[in-house]
N, C-alpha and C positions, 0 to 999 in steps of 0.2 A: 635357724640351722647353723649360722656362723658361731653362735654361742656354744652349741654342742661341740663343734670342731675345736673351739678354744679350750673347753673343759676337758675334752678327750686328749688333746695334745699336752695340756698341763699334767694330766694324770700319767701319760706315757713318760714324759721327762722325769717326773717325780718317782715313778716306779722303776725306771731304768737306774736311777741313782740308788734307790732302795735295794733293788736286786743285786747290783754290783757290790754293795757293801754288806748285805745281810749275812752272808755266810763267811765273811772274812773278819767281821768285827771282833768276835770272841778270840780268834787266833791272834789278831793284831794287838788286842789289849793284853793278851798273855805275854807279849814281849816286854811289857812294862810292869805287870802285876801278877800275883798268884791267882789260881782259879777261884779262891774264896773272895778275893777283892774284885775280880771280874764280875762275879755274881752280885756283889754289892753295887757295882756301877750300873748293872741292868736294873737293880732295885731302885737306885737313885733316879735314873731316867724315867722309870715307870711312875715313881711317886710324884715327880714334878709334872709329868704328863697328866696325872689325875687332877692335880691342881689346875692345870690349864683347861681341862675338860669341864671341871666344875664351874670355872669362871667364864667359860666360853659364851654361854647365853647372855651373860651380863655385858661382855665385850660386844656382842652383836647388837645389843640395845644401845650402845654408845657409838659404834662405828659401823660403816658399811662392811658387809662380808668380804667384798673385793679387797678392801684395804687390809682387813685381818688376814686374808689369804696371802697377799703380797708380803706383809710383814713377817708372817711365819716362814715363807719361802726364803726371804732374805736371811733371817736368823739361821735357818737350816743350812743355807749355802755357806755362811761364815763359819759355822761349826764344822762343816765338812772340810773347809780349808784349814781350820785349826787342827783337825786330825791329821791332815796331810803334812803340815809344817811344824807341828808341836815337837819340841825337843826334850820335854821332861814329863814325868808322870802326872803332875798336877794339871798341866795344860791339856794333856791328852784326856784325863778324866773329866775335866770340866767341859771340853769340847764334845765328848761322847754323850754326857748327860744332856747337854743342850740339844745335840743332834737328835738323839732318840726320842726326846720329848716333843720337840717342835715338828718333827716329821709327821707324827700321827695327827697333830692338830691341823696341819696343812690339809691332810686327807679329809678331816672333818669339815673344813670350810668348803672344800670341793663338793662334799656331799650336799651341803646346803645349797650351793649354786646349782647343782644338777637337779635337785628336787624342786627348786623353784621354777625351772624352765620345762619340767617334765609334765605331760598330761597324765592324769591318774589312770586312764584306761590303757596307756602305753607304758606304765611304770615297769612292768616285767621285762618287756623288750628292750627298753632304754637301759635299765640296770644291767641286763645281760650283755648288751653291746658295750657298755661302759667298762664292765669288768673284763671283757675280752681285750679291749685296748690296754687297760691298766695292767693286765697280766702279761700281755705281749712285752711291755716294758720290763716287767719283773723277771720274766723268763730270759730276756736278752742280757740281763745283768751278769749272771754267772758265765755267759759266753765271753763277755769282756774280760772277766777274771782269767779265764783259760788262755786268752790271747795276750793280755798285758803283763800278768804276774810271771816273773822269772824267779824260780827258787822260792825263797821265803821273803822277798822284798815286796811288801804290801803297800808302801806309801804311794806309788804311782796310781793305784786304783782310786785313791781318795782325791788326787788331783783331777783325774778324769771325772769323778763324781761331782766335783765343784763346777766344772764347766757344763756338765749336763743340767744342773739345777739352774744355771743362768738361762737356759732355754725355757724352763718352767716359769721363771720370773717374767720373761718377755711375753709369754702367752697370757700370764695373769694380768699384766699391764694392759694388753689389748682387751681382755675380758672386762676390765674395769671401765673401759671407754664405752662399753655397750649399754644401751638403755635397758632398765629393769622394771618390771611391774612391781608395785609396792606390795609387800607381804607383812601382815601383822603377826609377828612371832609370839607364841605363847611362852613367854619367859617367866621363870619364877621370880618372886620379889626378893628373894634372899639368895645366898650362895648354896643353900641346900637344894638337892635335886628331889623331884617328886617321887620318892621311893615308894610311898604308900600307894599312890595311884598306879605306879608300875607293877607293884606286887598284886594288886587287885585284878589287873588285867592278865588273866591266866595265859592266854596265847602269847602276848608280848613278853611276859616273864619267861615262859618256856623257851621261846626262840632266842631270847637274850642269853639264857643259861646254856643253850646248845651252842651259841656263838662263842661264849666264854670257853667252853671245852675245846672248840676248834682252835681258838687263839692260843690256848695253853699248849695244844699240840704243836702249833707253829713255833711258839717261843721255846719250848723244850728242844725241839728238833734243830732250830737255828742256833741256839746257844751251845748245845752240847754235842750234837752229831758231827759238825765239822771238826771239832777237837778230837773226837773219837776216831773218825775216819782218817784224819791227817796224822795225828800223833800216835795213836794206838795201833791202827792197822797199816799206816804208812803210805796212804794214797798221796800222790802229788797234787798240787793245785791245778795243774793242767787236766789231770784225770777228774778231779772233783768238779772243775768248771763244766766239763762235758756231762758228767752225771747230773749235776744240779740243773743244767739247762734242759736236758731231756726230761728230767723229773718234773719240771714246771710246765711242760707243754700242755697237760690236761687243763690247766687254768686258762690257757689261750683257746684251745680247740673245743672244749666240752661245755663251758659254762653257758654260752649263748644257746646252743641247741638244747641243753638240759633245762634251761629256763623256759624255752618254748614248749618242751614236753610237759613241764610242770604246769604251765598255763592252760594247755589244751587237753591233756589226757590224764596223767597220773596224779598231779598235785605235789606240792612241796614236801608233805609229810613222808610219803613213801620213798621219794628219792633221797631225802635227807637221812632217813633211817638206813637205807641201803649204803649210802656213802660212809656213815659211821661204822657200819659192820665191815665194809671193805678195808677201811683204814686200820681198824683195830686188829683185824686178822693179819695184815701185813706186819704190824708191830710185833706180833707174837713170833714171827719168823726171824726177825732181825738179829736176835742174840746168837743164832746158829749159822750165820752167813760167812764169817771169817773174812779173809782178804780176797774176795772174788768180785772183780769189776762188774761182770755181767749179772751176778746175783743181786748185788746192791742196786744196780741200774734198774732191774726189773721190779724188785720189791719196792724201792722208793717211788718208781713211776706209778705202780698200782696203788700205793698208799695215797699218792696225790690225786689219782683219779677219784678216789673216795672223798678226799678233802675238798676237791673242786666242786663236787656235787653238793657237799654240805655248805660250802661258802655261798654258792649262787642261790641255793634254796633258802638259807637263813636271810640273805639280803632281800630277796624278793618277798618273802613272807613278811618280814618286818616292815618294809616300806609300803606294802599293801595295807598294813594296819595303822599307819600314821599318815599325816599330811605334812606339807612344807612348814606349817606353823609350829609343829611339835618338836622344836629344837631341844627342849629339855629331855624328852624321851630319847631323842637321838643321842644326846650327850651320854645318857646311861648306856645305850647300846654300844657306843664307841668306847666307853670306859672299859669294855671287855678286853681291849688290847692291852692297855697298861696294867690292868689288874692281872691279866693272864701272865704278863711278863714277871710281875712280882711273885705270883704263885708258882710259876714255872721255875724261876731261879731258886726259890726256897725248896721246892720239891726236889729239883735236880741236885742241889747242894746237899740236902739231907740224905737223899738216896745214895749218893756217891760217898758220903762219909761212912756209911754202914755196909754198903754192898758194892759189888763190882759194876763196871760200866754197863755190862750186858743186862743186868737186872733193871736198869732204868727203862728199858723198852717195855718190860712187863708193867711197870708202874704207869707209863704213858697209855698203855692199852686199857688199863682199868679206868683211867680218866675218860678215854674215848667211849667206852661202853656206858659210862654215866651219861654222856651226851646223847647216846642212842636212846636211853631211857627217857630223857627230856623230849626228844623228837616225837616219841610215841604219845605224848600228852597233848600235842597240837591238834586243833580242829582244822581240818583241811579246808583250803579255799575253793576247791572244786565242788 
């Protein structure tokens, strides 16, 4: 039980940092670079993150996962401090690339830790509870933004984020001191991932592609929507902090009960498909909202209700199909995040070069409905 508490606390601290910086990063970077360079920085962070994920199984073969987790948290903390104190563009760019790449790999090592202490017949419940704690931290981040940021001074939130990550490091150190049962991981013998085996497993492939679509939605919305709402429509950061906090509540309140429903009655396939439909429908409304606080609050909230249903069902479905030894397949699944950032940055940059900002929402909707098609290919677990 103590191991669960430590994993959950580490996830809360990590996600509180992530949530606090997630929606201000693009605006903060725009203070130093143009929009096109900002997109390139997201691409750079995602590219290095891919390298880290590809090499992660080999790292686990050489070192204990607890040491890998601690190292990634320390690097992420130093990079956050670099963003807070950096005085020139080169320093800020390097810090952001390091931060965005090592943050995701820290989540990966937490995944490994949680999977090793979880019993298979409780996987769904444990994953749902884990994501409820994780998303509680994520949803609290924008609330910190609304309280701390005054005007356009964004540096203080990065200092707060640095202190928050220190809490994650302390929890990870306690986690390292706990006894662990030995696990024989199915590592690949080279740096190549088992893409052929992944492709042959139709259900694992379909749920991975569905997750890729969800992560593309997250990346596009977090990179471009804060810029659109703040710069184009004129929302203040205090307003945006409130909107984003309420918007993220479904990830805290719905994922555990939705997971229980998926385990007992409906199954992941039906809930996942409905979630994609709900999110895509809200995206089609966004170009017509204008500067209406209440309209954006409601539409973004409902879109995240759909996204939260997709997130918890993709997680549960995937982890029901693998075991703790399948770290290579987990690497492929977690690669959806950096790959989605690269694709999202490219799609967003290309769309905005030829069309107005509002048209971007239609493009994201098309991506979401592709994910709904993939969810229909799944064989339900009930």
